[in-house]
N, C-alpha and C positions, 0 to 999 in steps of 0.2 A: 783534229779538233782544235779550235783556238781555246784560250784560257777561259773565256766566259762560258762557252758551251760545256767544257769539261767540268767546270765548277757547278754549273747548272745540273748536269747529270749526277754529280756526286751529291748535291743537295737533294735531288729527287730520290736517289737511292737511300739516303739517310732518312728522309721522311717516310718512305715506304717501309723501310726496315723497322723504324720505330713503331709505325702503325701495326705492322705484322706481329712484332714481338708483343705489343700491347694487346692485340687480339688473342694471341696464344695464351698470355697470362690471364686475360679475362675468361677465356674458355676453361682454363685450368681451375680458376677460382669458382666459376659457375658450376662445373661438374665435379668439384672437390677432388681433383686429381693431384694437384701440387701440394707442397708442404704448407704447414700452417702459417708460416711467416711470409708467404708469397704476397706481393703487393704490386699494384700498377704504378708505373713511373719510377721504377727502381733504377739503381745505378747500372745493374746488369743490362737492362733494356737500352739505356743510353749508350753504354759501352759497345754493345753489339751493333747498334745502328751506326755508331761512329766508325767502328771497324769496317762495316760494309761500305759506308760512304767514302772512307779513305781508300779502300781497295778499288772502288770504282774510279775515283779521281786519279790514282796512280796508274791504273790501266789506261785511262783516257790520255794521260800525259805521255805515257810510254808509247802508246799507239801513235801519237802525234810525232814523237821523236823518231820512230821507225819509218814513218812516212816521209819525213823531211830528209832522211839520209839516202 
């Protein structure tokens, strides 16, 4: 993959990860499963989505390097 496509995939994974974690938090709040201090848009959601996006980007860049060799 070229740099643009790998960055696009990482951004897509970040957005989907943030949406999925937000959905999980919303469901936990809705069904009163989570702790009292659980809130949407927390740092944990952003950090999880960022880690997923970074992992996808590194995998795409690593895959590109293996293909070039």
